C-alpha positions as CSV (number, residue, x, y, z in Angstrom):
1,M,-24.5,-5.0,-3.0
2,P,-20.8,-4.0,-3.4
3,N,-19.8,-0.4,-3.7
4,R,-18.8,0.9,-7.1
5,T,-16.4,3.6,-8.0
6,G,-17.4,6.4,-10.4
7,L,-15.4,4.7,-13.1
8,Y,-17.4,1.4,-13.1
9,E,-18.9,1.9,-16.5
10,R,-15.5,2.8,-17.9
11,H,-14.0,-0.4,-16.6
12,L,-16.8,-2.5,-18.3
13,A,-16.3,-0.6,-21.6
14,L,-12.6,-1.6,-21.4
15,G,-13.5,-5.3,-21.0
16,A,-12.5,-5.5,-17.3
17,R,-13.1,-8.7,-15.4
18,M,-14.6,-7.4,-12.2
19,T,-14.2,-8.8,-8.7
20,T,-15.3,-7.9,-5.2
21,F,-12.6,-6.6,-2.9
22,A,-13.1,-5.0,0.6
23,G,-16.7,-4.4,-0.2
24,W,-16.0,-2.8,-3.6
25,E,-16.6,-4.1,-7.2
26,M,-13.2,-3.5,-8.8
27,P,-11.4,-4.4,-12.0
28,L,-9.3,-7.5,-11.4
29,Q,-7.7,-7.3,-14.9
30,Y,-8.5,-5.9,-18.4
31,T,-8.4,-7.6,-21.8
32,A,-4.6,-7.4,-22.0
33,G,-4.3,-9.7,-18.9
34,A,-2.7,-9.3,-15.5
35,L,0.8,-10.3,-16.7
36,R,0.8,-7.7,-19.5
37,E,-0.5,-5.0,-17.0
38,H,2.3,-5.9,-14.5
39,A,4.9,-5.7,-17.2
40,A,3.6,-2.4,-18.5
41,V,4.1,-0.8,-15.0
42,R,7.6,-2.2,-14.8
43,E,8.5,-1.1,-18.4
44,A,6.3,1.9,-19.1
45,A,3.2,2.8,-17.1
46,G,-0.1,1.6,-15.7
47,L,-3.3,3.5,-14.7
48,F,-5.1,2.3,-11.6
49,D,-8.5,3.1,-10.2
50,I,-7.8,2.9,-6.5
51,D,-10.9,4.8,-5.4
52,H,-11.8,2.1,-2.9
53,M,-9.0,3.5,-0.6
54,G,-10.2,5.8,2.1
55,R,-9.3,9.5,2.5
56,L,-9.7,11.2,5.8
57,T,-8.7,14.8,6.5
58,V,-7.5,15.9,9.9
59,S,-7.6,19.7,10.7
60,G,-7.8,22.1,13.5
61,P,-5.4,23.8,16.0
62,D,-4.5,20.4,17.5
63,A,-4.2,18.4,14.3
64,L,-0.4,18.0,14.6
65,P,-0.2,16.9,18.3
66,F,-3.1,14.6,17.7
67,L,-1.6,12.8,14.7
68,Q,1.8,12.7,16.5
69,R,0.1,10.7,19.2
70,M,-1.8,8.4,16.9
71,I,0.7,7.6,14.1
72,S,4.0,5.8,14.6
73,S,6.1,8.1,12.3
74,D,7.3,11.6,13.1
75,I,4.6,14.0,11.8
76,A,6.1,17.1,13.4
77,V,9.0,17.2,10.9
78,M,6.6,17.3,8.0
79,E,6.2,20.5,6.1
80,P,3.3,21.2,3.7
81,G,4.1,19.2,0.6
82,D,5.6,16.2,2.5
83,A,4.2,12.7,2.5
84,R,5.0,9.9,4.9
85,Y,4.2,6.3,5.6
86,G,3.1,5.3,9.2
87,L,1.1,3.0,11.3
88,L,-1.9,3.2,13.6
89,C,-1.3,0.8,16.4
90,Y,-3.3,-0.7,19.3
91,E,-2.0,-0.4,22.8
92,D,-0.6,-3.9,22.6
93,G,1.4,-3.1,19.4
94,G,-0.9,-4.8,16.9
95,V,-1.6,-2.8,13.8
96,V,-4.9,-1.0,13.3
97,D,-3.9,0.0,9.8
98,D,-0.9,1.2,7.8
99,V,-1.5,4.7,6.3
100,F,0.0,7.4,4.2
101,V,-0.1,11.0,5.6
102,Y,0.1,14.0,3.3
103,A,0.9,17.4,4.9
104,L,-1.1,20.2,3.2
105,E,-1.8,23.8,4.0
106,G,-4.0,23.9,7.1
107,R,-4.8,20.2,7.1
108,Y,-3.5,16.6,6.8
109,L,-4.7,14.0,4.4
110,V,-4.6,10.5,5.8
111,V,-5.0,7.7,3.3
112,V,-6.3,4.4,4.7
113,N,-7.0,0.9,3.4
114,A,-10.3,0.2,1.8
115,A,-11.5,-2.4,4.4
116,N,-10.6,-0.1,7.3
117,V,-12.1,3.3,6.5
118,A,-15.0,3.1,9.1
119,K,-12.8,1.4,11.7
120,D,-10.0,3.9,11.3
121,A,-12.3,6.9,11.5
122,R,-13.9,5.5,14.7
123,W,-10.4,4.7,16.2
124,L,-9.2,8.3,15.5
125,D,-12.5,9.8,16.8
126,A,-12.2,7.7,20.0
127,H,-8.8,9.3,20.8
128,V,-9.7,13.0,20.2
129,G,-10.5,13.7,23.8
130,G,-10.4,17.4,24.6
131,L,-8.2,18.3,21.5
132,D,-9.5,20.8,19.0
133,V,-9.5,18.5,16.0
134,A,-11.9,17.8,13.1
135,I,-11.8,14.5,11.3
136,R,-13.7,14.2,8.0
137,D,-14.1,11.4,5.5
138,I,-13.8,13.0,2.1
139,S,-13.8,9.7,0.2
140,P,-17.2,10.2,-1.4
141,E,-16.4,13.6,-2.8
142,T,-12.9,12.7,-4.2
143,T,-11.5,10.1,-6.6
144,M,-8.1,8.4,-6.2
145,L,-6.2,7.3,-9.2
146,A,-2.5,6.1,-9.6
147,V,-0.2,6.5,-12.6
148,Q,2.8,4.2,-11.9
149,G,5.9,3.2,-13.9
150,P,9.0,4.8,-15.4
151,A,7.0,6.7,-18.0
152,A,4.6,8.2,-15.4
153,E,6.2,11.6,-15.2
154,G,6.4,12.1,-18.9
155,I,2.7,11.2,-19.3
156,L,1.4,13.3,-16.4
157,D,3.6,16.4,-16.6
158,P,2.0,18.0,-19.7
159,L,-1.4,17.6,-18.1
160,C,-0.5,19.3,-14.8
161,P,0.8,22.8,-14.2
162,A,2.9,21.7,-11.2
163,E,6.6,21.0,-12.1
164,L,6.6,17.3,-11.5
165,S,10.2,16.9,-12.5
166,S,11.2,18.8,-9.3
167,M,8.8,16.8,-7.1
168,R,10.8,14.4,-5.0
169,R,9.7,11.0,-3.9
170,H,7.2,11.2,-1.0
171,T,6.2,14.7,-1.6
172,C,2.9,16.2,-2.9
173,G,1.3,19.4,-4.2
174,E,-2.1,20.9,-4.7
175,T,-2.7,21.5,-8.4
176,T,-4.9,20.4,-11.2
177,V,-4.9,17.5,-13.7
178,L,-6.5,18.2,-17.0
179,G,-8.2,21.2,-15.3
180,V,-9.6,19.1,-12.4
181,P,-8.4,20.3,-9.0
182,G,-6.8,18.0,-6.5
183,I,-3.6,16.7,-5.0
184,V,-0.8,15.0,-6.8
185,G,1.6,12.9,-4.7
186,R,4.8,11.3,-5.8
187,T,3.9,8.1,-4.0
188,G,2.7,4.6,-4.9
189,Y,2.7,1.0,-3.9
190,T,4.2,-0.8,-6.9
191,G,8.0,-0.5,-6.4
192,E,8.1,1.9,-9.3
193,D,8.2,5.7,-9.6
194,G,4.8,7.2,-10.1
195,F,2.0,9.4,-8.8
196,E,-1.2,9.1,-6.9
197,L,-4.0,11.6,-7.7
198,Y,-6.7,12.8,-5.3
199,L,-9.2,14.7,-7.5
200,D,-12.7,16.1,-7.3
201,A,-15.0,13.2,-8.0
202,E,-17.0,15.1,-10.6
203,G,-13.9,15.2,-12.9
204,A,-12.8,11.6,-12.4
205,A,-14.1,10.3,-15.7
206,S,-12.6,13.0,-17.8
207,V,-9.2,12.6,-16.1
208,W,-9.3,8.8,-16.6
209,D,-10.1,9.2,-20.3
210,G,-7.5,11.9,-20.7
211,L,-4.8,9.9,-19.0
212,L,-5.5,6.8,-21.2
213,E,-5.3,9.0,-24.3
214,A,-2.1,10.8,-23.3
215,G,-0.5,7.7,-22.1
216,E,-1.1,5.4,-25.0
217,P,1.9,6.6,-27.0
218,H,4.1,5.9,-23.9
219,G,2.8,2.4,-23.5
220,L,0.4,3.1,-20.6
221,V,-2.4,0.5,-20.0
222,P,-5.2,0.3,-17.5
223,A,-4.3,-2.0,-14.7
224,G,-6.4,-3.9,-12.2
225,L,-6.1,-5.4,-8.7
226,A,-4.2,-8.5,-9.8
227,A,-1.3,-6.5,-11.2
228,R,-1.4,-4.1,-8.2
229,D,-1.0,-7.1,-5.9
230,S,1.8,-8.8,-7.9
231,L,3.7,-5.5,-8.2
232,R,3.6,-4.7,-4.5
233,F,4.4,-8.3,-3.7
234,E,7.7,-8.3,-5.8
235,A,8.7,-5.1,-3.9
236,C,7.8,-6.8,-0.6
237,L,5.4,-4.0,0.4
238,P,3.0,-5.2,3.1
239,L,-0.7,-5.6,2.6
240,Y,-3.1,-5.2,5.5
241,G,-4.9,-8.4,6.2
242,H,-1.9,-10.4,4.9
243,E,1.4,-9.2,6.3
244,L,-0.2,-6.7,8.8
245,G,-3.1,-7.0,11.2
246,P,-4.1,-6.8,14.9
247,D,-2.1,-9.8,15.7
248,R,1.1,-8.6,14.0
249,D,3.4,-5.9,15.2
250,P,5.4,-3.6,13.0
251,I,8.8,-4.8,14.2
252,A,8.1,-8.4,13.4
253,A,6.9,-7.1,10.0
254,G,10.2,-5.4,9.4
255,L,8.7,-1.9,9.7
256,G,10.8,-0.6,12.6
257,W,12.0,2.2,10.2
258,A,8.4,3.6,10.3
259,I,8.5,4.1,14.1
260,A,9.8,7.4,15.6
261,W,10.9,6.3,19.0
262,D,12.3,9.6,20.3
263,V,9.6,12.2,19.6
264,G,7.1,11.5,22.4
265,P,4.5,8.8,23.1
266,F,2.2,7.4,20.5
267,V,-0.5,4.8,21.0
268,G,1.3,1.4,21.2
269,R,4.7,2.8,21.8
270,E,5.4,1.0,25.2
271,A,4.3,-2.4,23.8
272,L,6.5,-1.9,20.8
273,L,9.4,-0.7,22.8
274,K,9.2,-4.0,24.8
275,V,9.3,-5.9,21.5
276,R,12.2,-3.8,20.3
277,L,14.3,-4.5,23.5
278,E,13.5,-8.2,23.8
279,G,13.3,-9.0,20.1
280,P,10.2,-10.2,18.3
281,A,9.2,-13.9,18.7
282,E,8.7,-14.1,14.9
283,R,9.7,-12.2,11.8
284,L,8.4,-11.7,8.3
285,V,10.7,-13.3,5.8
286,G,11.1,-13.7,2.1
287,I,11.0,-17.3,0.8
288,E,12.0,-18.8,-2.5
289,M,10.9,-22.2,-3.6
290,V,13.8,-24.6,-4.3
291,E,11.3,-27.2,-5.6
292,R,8.8,-26.1,-8.1
293,G,5.4,-25.1,-6.6
294,V,3.3,-22.0,-6.0
295,P,3.3,-21.0,-2.3
296,R,-0.2,-19.6,-1.8
297,E,-1.5,-17.5,1.1
298,G,-2.3,-19.7,4.1
299,Y,0.0,-22.6,3.2
300,R,2.0,-24.0,6.1
301,I,5.7,-23.3,6.4
302,V,7.7,-26.2,7.8
303,H,11.1,-26.6,9.4
304,E,12.7,-30.1,10.0
305,G,9.3,-31.7,9.5
306,E,7.4,-29.4,12.0
307,P,5.0,-26.6,11.1
308,C,6.7,-23.3,12.0
309,G,4.7,-20.5,10.2
310,V,2.3,-19.6,7.5
311,V,2.6,-18.0,4.1
312,T,1.0,-14.5,4.0
313,S,1.4,-13.8,0.3
314,G,2.9,-16.0,-2.5
315,M,3.0,-16.4,-6.2
316,L,5.1,-16.8,-9.3
317,A,6.7,-13.4,-9.4
318,P,6.1,-12.2,-13.0
319,T,9.2,-9.9,-13.4
320,L,11.6,-12.4,-11.8
321,E,10.0,-15.6,-12.9
322,R,10.7,-17.2,-9.5
323,F,8.2,-18.8,-7.1
324,L,8.3,-16.6,-4.0
325,A,6.5,-16.0,-0.8
326,L,6.3,-13.8,2.3
327,G,5.5,-15.4,5.6
328,Y,6.1,-15.3,9.3
329,V,8.5,-17.8,11.0
330,P,10.2,-17.9,14.5
331,A,12.9,-15.3,14.7
332,E,15.6,-17.9,15.0
333,L,14.7,-19.2,11.5
334,A,14.6,-15.8,9.8
335,K,18.3,-15.7,8.7
336,V,18.8,-15.6,5.0
337,G,19.8,-19.1,3.8
338,T,17.7,-21.0,6.3
339,R,16.3,-24.1,4.7
340,L,12.5,-24.4,5.1
341,G,9.6,-26.2,3.4
342,V,6.2,-25.2,2.2
343,A,3.3,-27.7,2.3
344,I,1.7,-27.5,-1.1
345,H,-1.1,-29.9,-2.0
346,G,-0.2,-32.3,0.8
347,R,3.5,-32.5,0.1
348,V,6.3,-30.4,1.7
349,R,8.4,-28.8,-1.0
350,E,11.9,-27.4,-0.3
351,A,12.3,-23.7,0.1
352,V,14.9,-21.2,1.4
353,V,14.8,-17.8,3.2
354,V,16.0,-15.1,0.8
355,K,16.7,-11.4,1.1
356,R,13.9,-8.8,0.7
357,P,12.7,-7.0,-1.3
358,F,12.6,-9.5,-4.1
359,Y,12.5,-6.6,-6.7
360,K,14.1,-3.2,-6.5
361,R,14.5,-0.8,-9.4
């Protein structure tokens, strides 16, 4: 039996088509359809239930040195109110998970991918050693929502006492939304401005209803997983299990910017330093179809008649109306303009390496 968020009945009432994802029964799309939801986020705003994501708190006197050792980015420079993307890595440089870290008063909030909550918690626990650190999974007692799109600030600001207009990208604050206490972060995974909300679970339904009501005049619509995936894809934001995983390193994925090389050792640093110095054997690239065809995940990428890689994500990008893909190819084929092919339904169709991200506001 899949898990269900506290808003399951709300989704059914809105006519959501449900699907199972990472062990959760989640809305794939609502009655407006995935394309309308995608467009709403690009043009106005969308409201997402993302309560399937995991929330771990890390606290205690040694929380900072612990996270500095476990996460690839520089946690030491974070002040309360900062948010930062980073990676948990294995010793060989493969990715355990990609995470977002929020620095709060007296603790850190680490947001992890839905399929990895238990694994990430075990991974962190296994590395505590003699440090004075407490790791707690607060997912069951909190709800995670996202309001994304250019109208997000105007919708949320009257409902929240925090001054959202002064909140910079990748910052956060502890506040209330419609009277429900929680954390508001100016973060998101759609390529648009917006906010992610971490709220007491008991108030989730009232906040969901209130956001839909307040957002309707601004063009806000509820949005499901299909739109969430197409939005992050156009912005070329990696998805664990597709562009990231144990057999992929962050440098090959183009995430070298999320590695703090000079602030001390972190798990996987030596292996990644070797990749950095020698260069990765393969790289993640953007691909555009020259011949018409939808390049789906798992399709073979071909160069001069020989298989050379695999598509990790691909679709007709709704905003751009172009058939695009992400995929790994040998490093020597990663240059923009390189001619490739994608095997679609038994026939290789022409494609070309293009610049990433596909979409940027």
